[in-house]
VOMIFI-239216 format. One line per field, with one value per atom (N, C-alpha, C): atom name; x, y, z. Coordinates in steps of 0.05 Angstrom, whole numbers, plus 5000, padded with zeros to 4 digits. Each point is the difference from the previous one (the first is absolute). Example, Ala and Ser with C-alpha at 12.3 -4.5 7.8 and 13.67 -1.06 7.14 Angstrom:
! VOMIFI-239216
atomo	(N/CA/C/N/CA/C)
c1	(5264/4982/5018/4993/5016/4985)
c2	(4886/5024/5024/5021/5024/5022)
c3	(5156/5000/5000/4986/5001/5014)
***
This chain:
! VOMIFI-239216
atomo	(N/CA/C/N/CA/C/N/CA/C/N/CA/C/N/CA/C/N/CA/C/N/CA/C/N/CA/C/N/CA/C/N/CA/C/N/CA/C/N/CA/C/N/CA/C/N/CA/C/N/CA/C/N/CA/C/N/CA/C/N/CA/C/N/CA/C/N/CA/C/N/CA/C/N/CA/C/N/CA/C/N/CA/C/N/CA/C/N/CA/C/N/CA/C/N/CA/C/N/CA/C/N/CA/C/N/CA/C/N/CA/C/N/CA/C/N/CA/C/N/CA/C/N/CA/C/N/CA/C/N/CA/C/N/CA/C/N/CA/C/N/CA/C/N/CA/C/N/CA/C/N/CA/C/N/CA/C/N/CA/C/N/CA/C/N/CA/C/N/CA/C/N/CA/C/N/CA/C/N/CA/C/N/CA/C/N/CA/C/N/CA/C/N/CA/C/N/CA/C/N/CA/C/N/CA/C/N/CA/C/N/CA/C/N/CA/C/N/CA/C/N/CA/C/N/CA/C/N/CA/C/N/CA/C/N/CA/C/N/CA/C/N/CA/C/N/CA/C/N/CA/C/N/CA/C/N/CA/C/N/CA/C/N/CA/C/N/CA/C/N/CA/C/N/CA/C/N/CA/C/N/CA/C/N/CA/C/N/CA/C/N/CA/C/N/CA/C/N/CA/C/N/CA/C/N/CA/C/N/CA/C/N/CA/C/N/CA/C/N/CA/C/N/CA/C/N/CA/C/N/CA/C/N/CA/C/N/CA/C/N/CA/C/N/CA/C/N/CA/C/N/CA/C/N/CA/C/N/CA/C/N/CA/C/N/CA/C/N/CA/C/N/CA/C/N/CA/C/N/CA/C/N/CA/C/N/CA/C/N/CA/C/N/CA/C/N/CA/C/N/CA/C/N/CA/C/N/CA/C/N/CA/C/N/CA/C/N/CA/C/N/CA/C/N/CA/C/N/CA/C/N/CA/C/N/CA/C/N/CA/C/N/CA/C)
c1	(5461/4975/4993/4993/4993/4972/4994/4973/4977/5006/4979/4995/5020/4997/4986/5007/4988/4970/4992/4972/4985/5012/4987/4996/5019/4999/4977/4997/4979/4972/4997/4974/4980/5007/4980/4991/5018/4994/4981/5004/4983/4972/4999/4974/4984/5014/4986/4989/5015/4990/4975/5000/4977/4975/5003/4977/4990/5017/4991/4984/5009/4985/4973/4998/4975/4979/5008/4981/4989/5010/4990/4974/4980/4975/5003/4984/5000/5025/5018/5023/4995/5005/4994/5011/4983/5008/4998/4992/4997/4972/4991/4974/4978/5001/4982/4971/4994/4972/4987/5014/4988/4995/5019/4997/4977/4996/4978/4974/4997/4975/4992/5019/4994/4994/5012/4995/4974/4989/4978/4975/4995/4976/4978/4975/4978/5004/5006/5005/4974/5002/4976/4991/4974/4988/4981/4992/4981/4971/4995/4973/4997/4977/4994/4971/4993/4972/4997/4976/4994/4984/5008/4986/4986/4974/4984/5001/5004/5003/5026/5018/5025/5025/5000/5025/5004/5023/5009/5018/4994/5017/5011/5026/5013/5016/4995/5015/5024/5024/5024/5017/5015/5018/5020/5007/5019/5016/5024/5017/5001/4983/4998/5008/5012/5009/4988/4982/4989/4984/5006/4985/4991/4982/4990/5023/5020/5022/5017/4997/5015/4986/4977/4984/4999/4996/4995/4972/4987/4973/4999/4989/4995/4970/4990/4971/4995/4982/4993/4970/4988/4971/4996/4983/4993/4970/4987/4971/4984/5005/4985/5008/5019/5010/5028/5004/5027/5014/5024/5016/5024/5003/5022/5018/5026/5020/5020/5005/5018/5026/5022/5027/5015/5024/5017/5024/5005/5024/5023/4992/5020/4991/5017/4994/4998/4984/4996/5018/5022/5019/4996/4978/4995/4993/4999/4995/4976/4981/4976/4981/4984/4980/4974/4995/4976/4987/4988/4990/4978/4984/4979/5008/5025/5010/4990/5002/4990/4982/4981/4982/5011/5002/5009/4978/4990/4979/5010/4986/5005/4975/5000/4977/4998/4975/4996/5013/4999/5011/5030/5015/5029/5006/4981/5004/4992/4987/4990/4975/4983/4976/4976/4979/4976/4986/4988/4984/4978/4996/4980/5008/5025/5009/5001/4998/5002/5030/5010/5029/5004/5021/5008/5030/5008/5029/5008/5021/5009/5020/5010/5020/4987/5016/4990/4995/4978/4993/5009/5015/5009/4986/4997/4987/5019)
c2	(0553/5015/5012/5025/5014/4992/5003/4992/5016/5025/5017/4990/4994/4990/4972/4984/4974/5002/5019/5005/5010/5017/5011/4978/4982/4978/4980/4995/4982/5011/5027/5012/4991/4999/4991/4971/4983/4972/4998/5016/5000/5010/5022/5011/4981/4986/4981/4977/4991/4978/5009/5025/5010/5001/5010/5003/4972/4980/4973/4989/5003/4989/5014/5025/5015/4992/4987/4991/4972/4986/4974/5001/4983/5000/4991/5012/4993/5007/5016/5009/5029/5008/5027/5020/5018/5020/4990/4975/4989/5004/4981/5001/4988/5005/4988/5006/5025/5008/4984/4995/4985/4971/4988/4972/4997/5020/4998/5002/5016/5003/4973/4987/4975/4978/5000/4979/5005/5024/5007/5008/4989/5005/4981/5010/4984/4990/5019/4993/4992/4983/4994/5025/5003/5023/4989/5018/4992/5003/5016/5004/5026/5004/5024/5006/5025/5008/5025/5005/5024/5019/5025/5020/5018/5004/5016/4985/5015/4988/5008/5011/5010/4998/4984/4997/4971/4990/4972/5002/4985/4999/4972/4998/4974/4999/4979/4996/4982/5011/4986/4994/4978/4994/5023/5005/5022/4994/5009/4999/5027/5018/5027/5023/4995/5022/5000/4981/4999/5025/5011/5023/4995/5016/4996/5001/5016/5003/4974/4982/4975/4978/5006/4980/5006/4980/5002/4990/5012/4992/4995/4976/4993/4999/5014/5000/4990/4981/4988/4996/5007/4996/4977/4981/4977/4995/4999/4994/5017/5025/5018/5000/4983/4999/5011/5018/5011/4983/4990/4984/5016/5001/5015/4981/5002/4983/5019/4994/5017/4986/5015/4989/5019/4993/5017/5009/5026/5011/5003/4999/5002/4984/4984/4984/5018/4990/5015/4986/5012/4988/5010/5015/5009/4976/5005/4978/5005/5016/5004/4976/4996/4979/5010/4992/5008/4975/4984/4974/5001/5022/5002/5017/5008/5016/5029/5013/5028/5002/5018/5005/5022/4994/5020/5005/5026/5006/5008/4992/5007/5011/5025/5011/4988/4995/4989/5017/5026/5019/4995/4997/4995/4973/4981/4974/5000/5021/5002/4984/4998/4985/5019/4995/5017/4994/5020/4995/4980/4982/4980/4975/4999/4977/4975/4977/4974/4994/5003/4997/4975/4984/4977/5001/4995/4999/4971/4996/4973/4987/5016/4989/4979/4980/4980/5013/4992/5011/4981/5010/4983/5009/4982/5008/5013)
c3	(5829/4997/5026/5000/5024/5009/5026/5010/4986/4994/4988/4971/4985/4973/5000/5020/5003/5005/5018/5006/4976/4985/4975/4980/4998/4981/5008/5026/5009/5001/5000/5003/4979/4974/4981/5005/5008/5006/5024/5021/5023/4993/4985/4992/4983/4982/4983/5016/5020/5017/5016/5010/5015/4982/4976/4982/4992/4998/4993/5023/5024/5023/5002/4995/5003/4979/4979/4979/5005/5021/5006/5015/4992/5015/5028/5018/5029/5015/4988/5014/5008/5026/5008/4980/4991/4980/4972/4996/4974/4989/4984/4987/5018/5025/5019/4995/4994/4996/4978/4977/4979/5008/5015/5009/5019/5018/5019/4986/4980/4986/4987/4986/4987/5020/5023/5020/5015/5001/5017/4984/4977/4985/5012/5000/5010/5029/5017/5028/5014/5021/5016/5015/5002/5014/5022/5018/5022/4991/4980/4990/4984/4989/4985/5000/4994/4999/4983/4990/4985/5018/5002/5016/4980/5004/4981/4973/4979/4974/4986/5016/4987/5017/5021/5016/5006/4993/5006/5024/5021/5024/5003/5000/5002/5027/5015/5025/4994/5003/4993/5025/5000/5022/5004/5025/5005/5026/5000/5024/5013/4991/5012/4983/4977/4983/4972/4993/4973/4994/4977/4990/4971/4990/4973/4979/5005/4981/4999/5020/5000/4984/4988/4986/4970/4984/4972/4994/4981/4993/4970/4993/4973/4996/4980/4994/4972/4998/4975/4998/4977/4996/4981/5009/4983/5002/4978/4999/5019/5002/5017/5029/5007/5028/5002/5019/5004/5021/4993/5018/5009/5027/5012/5014/4995/5013/5013/5026/5016/5003/4998/5005/5019/5006/5018/4984/5001/4988/5021/5025/5021/5024/5012/5023/5025/5019/5026/5021/5007/5019/5028/5006/5027/5018/5026/5018/5019/4991/5016/4998/5020/5000/4987/4976/4985/4988/5018/4991/4978/5000/4980/4976/4999/4977/5001/4977/4998/4976/5001/4977/4983/4974/4981/4980/4998/4982/4972/4979/4973/4988/4991/4986/4972/4992/4973/4979/5004/4980/4997/5022/4998/4988/5002/4987/4971/4991/4973/4996/5021/4999/5004/4985/5003/5026/5013/5025/4995/5019/4998/4984/4990/4985/5017/4988/5013/5004/5024/5006/5017/4993/5016/5005/5024/5007/4996/4985/4992/5020/5019/5019/5018/5008/5019/5027/5013/5026/5022/5019/5022/5026/5018/5026/5019)
***
C-alpha cells in the first residue's frame, strides 16, 4: 500500500476521532459553554440595588473581563414579586485585581418587568 493510499484510508478514522473528542463536555472545543452554564447558575454576588424605578444594578465578582454578555438572567414573578436570578454563561479568566467586582445594569424593560415593580435578586450575597 502506498503512503498516499494509506493516508486516504486513515483520514475518515482521524476525522471521526476529532469530532468525538469535540463533543465531550469540558474538553477544549467541546460542549464547554453548556457545561459552564449549568455549573454557574445562581452565582454569589457582591450586592444589588434599584436605581430610580426601572434599573437593576448588580455588582458581580470579576477578574477584570466580566461583561453583561457573560451573564444569564432568569426572571420569575410570584405573588406580585419579581425574582431575578443571575448566572454566568462564560467564566472570567482575566487576572486583574477587582476585589469589589463590577456593576452591571439591567433595565427593567430588557428584563420584561414594569417600572416600579417589586424586584428581588435571589443570588446569595457575599462580602
